[in-house]
C-alpha positions in Angstrom: -7.6 -6.4 -10.1 -4.8 -4.9 -7.7 -1.7 -6.5 -7.1 0.4 -5.7 -3.7 4.2 -6.7 -4.0 6.5 -6.3 -0.9 10.4 -5.7 -1.1 13.0 -7.6 0.8 16.0 -6.9 2.7 18.3 -5.6 -0.1 16.0 -2.3 -0.2 17.2 -1.1 3.4 18.8 2.3 3.5 18.9 5.1 6.2 16.1 7.3 6.2 13.7 4.4 5.0 10.1 4.6 6.2 10.5 8.4 6.9 6.9 9.6 5.6 5.4 6.3 7.2 6.5 7.1 10.6 5.1 10.7 10.0 1.7 9.2 9.1 -0.5 8.5 12.4 -1.4 5.0 10.9 2.2 4.0 10.0 3.7 5.4 13.0 1.4 3.1 15.1 2.7 0.1 13.3 6.3 0.9 13.4 5.8 1.8 17.4 4.1 -1.6 17.7 7.2 -3.5 15.8 9.6 -1.4 18.2 7.7 -3.1 21.1 7.6 -6.3 19.7 11.0 -7.0 18.2 14.1 -7.8 20.3 15.6 -4.7 19.1 13.7 -1.5 18.0 14.3 -0.5 14.3 12.7 3.1 14.0 15.7 4.5 15.2 17.9 2.3 13.2 16.1 3.1 10.1 15.9 6.9 10.5 19.7 7.3 11.4 21.7 4.0 11.2 24.3 3.4 11.6 24.3 1.7 8.2 26.6 -1.2 9.1 24.0 -2.5 11.8 21.0 -1.6 9.5 22.1 -3.7 6.8 23.0 -6.7 9.0 20.7 -9.4 8.4 19.5 -9.4 11.9 18.3 -6.0 11.7 17.4 -5.5 8.0 14.7 -8.1 7.7 12.8 -6.7 10.7 13.4 -3.1 9.5 12.0 -3.6 6.3 9.2 -5.8 7.4 8.1 -2.9 9.8 8.1 -0.6 7.1 6.1 -2.9 4.6 3.5 -3.3 7.4 3.1 0.4 8.0 2.6 1.1 4.3 0.0 -1.9 4.3 -1.7 -0.1 7.2 -1.8 3.1 5.4 -3.3 1.5 2.3 -5.8 -0.4 4.5 -7.0 2.7 6.2 -7.8 4.3 2.7 -9.9 1.3 1.9 -7.3 -0.3 -0.6 -6.9 -4.0 -0.5 -5.3 -6.6 -2.8 -6.6 -9.2 -5.2 -3.3 -10.9 -5.2 -0.1 -10.6 -3.5 3.6 -11.7 -3.4 7.1 -10.4 -1.6 10.5 -10.6 -2.6 12.4 -13.0 -0.1 11.7 -11.8 3.2 8.8 -9.7 1.9 6.9 -12.7 1.6 5.9 -12.8 5.1 4.6 -9.3 4.6 2.5 -10.6 1.8 1.3 -13.1 3.9 -0.1 -10.6 6.4 -1.8 -8.8 3.4 -3.5 -11.9 2.2 -4.7 -12.4 5.9 -2.6 -15.6 6.5 -0.7 -13.8 9.5 -1.5 -10.9 11.4 0.9 -8.2 12.0 2.3 -9.0 15.3 2.8 -12.7 14.3 4.5 -11.5 11.2 6.9 -9.4 13.2 7.8 -12.2 15.4 8.3 -14.7 12.7 10.6 -12.4 10.8 12.5 -11.8 13.8 13.2 -15.7 14.3 14.2 -16.0 10.4 16.7 -13.1 10.9 18.1 -14.5 13.8 18.5 -18.1 12.4 20.1 -16.7 9.1 22.2 -14.2 11.0 23.6 -17.0 13.4 24.9 -19.3 10.2 28.8 -19.2 9.8 29.6 -16.6 7.2 31.0 -18.7 4.5 29.3 -17.5 1.5 28.3 -14.5 -0.6 26.0 -13.4 -3.6 26.7 -11.6 -6.9 24.0 -10.1 -9.4 24.8 -10.8 -13.0 23.2 -8.6 -15.6 22.9 -9.2 -19.4 22.7 -12.9 -19.3 19.9 -15.4 -19.4 19.1 -17.3 -15.8 20.0 -20.5 -18.0 23.1 -19.3 -18.9 24.1 -18.0 -15.5 23.0 -21.7 -14.1 25.4 -23.3 -16.4 28.3 -20.7 -15.4 27.3 -21.5 -11.8 27.8 -25.2 -12.1 31.1 -24.7 -14.0 32.2 -22.3 -10.9 31.2 -24.7 -8.2 33.6 -27.0 -6.7 33.7 -30.1 -4.0 32.2 -28.5 -1.1 31.9 -25.1 -2.7 28.3 -25.0 -3.9 27.1 -22.3 -6.2 23.4 -21.9 -7.5 21.2 -19.4 -9.1 19.6 -17.5 -5.7 17.2 -15.2 -7.2 15.8 -14.9 -10.9 15.1 -11.1 -10.6 14.3 -10.4 -14.2 14.9 -12.1 -17.6 18.5 -10.4 -17.6 19.2 -9.9 -14.0 20.1 -13.2 -12.0 21.7 -13.5 -8.7 24.1 -16.4 -7.8 24.7 -17.6 -4.4 27.1 -19.9 -2.7 30.4 -20.5 -1.4 33.0 -17.4 -1.5 35.4 -19.1 -3.8 33.1 -20.4 -6.3 31.4 -16.7 -6.4 34.7 -15.5 -7.2 35.0 -17.8 -9.8 31.9 -17.1 -11.5 32.7 -13.4 -11.7 35.4 -14.2 -14.0 33.3 -16.6 -16.0 30.3 -14.2 -16.4 32.7 -11.5 -17.5 34.3 -13.9 -19.9 30.9 -14.9 -21.3 29.7 -11.2 -22.1 27.9 -10.1 -18.9 27.0 -6.6 -19.1 27.6 -6.0 -15.6 28.5 -8.2 -12.6 27.8 -6.6 -9.0 28.9 -8.4 -5.8 26.0 -8.0 -3.0 26.9 -6.6 0.4 25.2 -9.3 2.3 26.3 -11.4 5.2 26.2 -15.0 3.7 24.7 -16.8 0.7 20.9 -16.4 1.0 18.6 -18.9 -1.1 21.5 -21.4 -1.4 22.5 -25.0 0.2 24.5 -22.8 2.6 21.2 -21.8 4.6 20.5 -25.4 5.2 22.0 -25.3 8.7 18.9 -23.1 9.9 16.2 -25.0 7.7 15.1 -27.5 10.4 14.7 -24.8 13.1 12.8 -22.4 10.4 10.6 -25.2 9.6 9.8 -25.6 13.0 9.1 -22.2 13.9 6.7 -21.7 10.6 4.8 -24.9 11.3 4.3 -23.6 15.0 2.9 -20.4 13.9 -0.7 -19.8 13.8 -2.0 -19.3 10.0 -5.4 -18.7 8.2 -6.3 -19.6 4.8 -5.6 -16.7 2.3 -8.5 -14.3 1.5 -6.6 -13.7 -1.8 -4.2 -15.8 -3.9 -0.4 -15.8 -2.9 2.5 -16.1 -5.3 5.4 -17.9 -3.3 8.7 -17.2 -4.3 9.6 -21.0 -4.5 6.9 -21.7 -7.2 6.2 -18.5 -8.8 2.4 -19.5 -9.3 -0.5 -18.0 -7.6 -2.1 -20.4 -5.0 -4.8 -20.4 -2.2 -3.8 -23.7 -0.7 -2.3 -23.0 2.8 -0.3 -26.2 3.0 1.4 -25.2 -0.3 2.1 -21.7 1.1 3.7 -23.1 4.3 5.9 -25.3 2.5 7.2 -22.8 0.0 7.9 -20.4 3.0 10.1 -23.1 4.5 11.9 -24.3 1.2 12.5 -20.5 0.4 15.3 -20.3 2.8 17.4 -22.6 0.5 15.4 -22.5 -2.9 15.6 -19.8 -5.4 13.4 -16.8 -5.6 11.4 -17.1 -8.8 10.7 -13.2 -9.3 10.7 -13.3 -13.0 7.8 -15.7 -13.0 6.0 -13.9 -10.2 6.1 -10.7 -12.3 4.5 -12.8 -15.1 1.9 -14.1 -12.9 1.1 -10.5 -11.9 0.6 -9.2 -15.4 -3.2 -9.3 -15.4 -3.7 -6.7 -12.5 -4.7 -3.5 -13.8 -2.7 -1.8 -10.7 0.5 -3.0 -8.9 1.6 -1.4 -6.0 5.1 -1.9 -4.2 4.0 -1.7 -0.7 6.9 -0.3 1.5 9.4 2.3 1.3 11.3 1.2 -2.0 11.2 1.6 -5.7 13.3 -1.6 -6.4 10.3 -3.9 -7.5 8.6 -1.0 -9.5 11.8 -1.0 -11.4 12.1 -4.8 -12.0 8.2 -4.7 -13.0 8.9 -1.9 -15.6 11.6 -4.1 -17.1 8.9 -6.6 -18.1 6.6 -4.2 -19.2 4.2 -3.8 -16.3 3.5 -0.3 -14.3 3.8 -0.4 -10.6 3.1 2.3 -8.0 5.7 2.8 -5.5 4.8 3.7 -2.0 8.1 5.5 -1.7 6.2 8.4 -3.2 3.6 9.6 -0.5 1.7 11.2 -3.5 1.2 8.1 -5.2 -0.7 6.5 -2.3 -3.1 9.7 -2.3 -4.0 8.8 -6.1 -4.7 4.9 -5.5 -8.3 3.7 -6.0 -9.6 0.5 -6.4 -10.7 -0.1 -10.0 -14.5 0.0 -10.6 -16.0 -3.3 -11.2 -16.9 -4.3 -14.9 -20.3 -4.0 -15.7 
């Protein structure tokens, strides 16, 4: 059993996708992305500048182009998944791997998502809290929130790695509370807004309209949506989860547990972030950031 996991926009960096752009199959996907997207991403990935690359408008299409290039390289080698999941915007890449979307449609949908989120007023932020349980962080977030200043758990990345998302003032209060509560580390994230929080609600109607207008097919393999953390092959459930993901938390810890039965896990893209999180819960994951790892990948032999 092979599981594919796809990274999200927090993994973008200058130089990302370099080996994929040198691979003929990967290069063709990136060239197609450049032709389809409102702004080409290959040059931005290769040389920056960093402030434009990490901007939501560009980061989401950039990471998706690399994810889909990596997926094409695996497919060219005959490696296909038995279950898929994607972290935040990576979920759209996962839907492509499952056959719900084709690559062109996935790129167009990501471009819409990025624009809708980038157009929202910059009124919030996100902070990672390490060393406390998600339940404890949720309690602290409720304490830090104020009237008109929402603060929620935006991502459960691991049992001791939680990201809060919400109004800037509330995030600042949470930093102090988490430190006093014994957090091992509190790290403000360099993001343009409060993703996976109520502050994304202004984009929700337009996003729902875009998703529901997008041609989709029933998945060939189970998908684990962020909003549920549970495998499903039910297309309406997948569509609803993709919509609500904009304002709901990413349940990545539950996702990792759901992937535990896979003999082989592959982080499909140019990132080692998800592989690191999976190691933290005792699962081994091959990262396609290492080109040599791709050459070693083979489908497990079926049981006798």
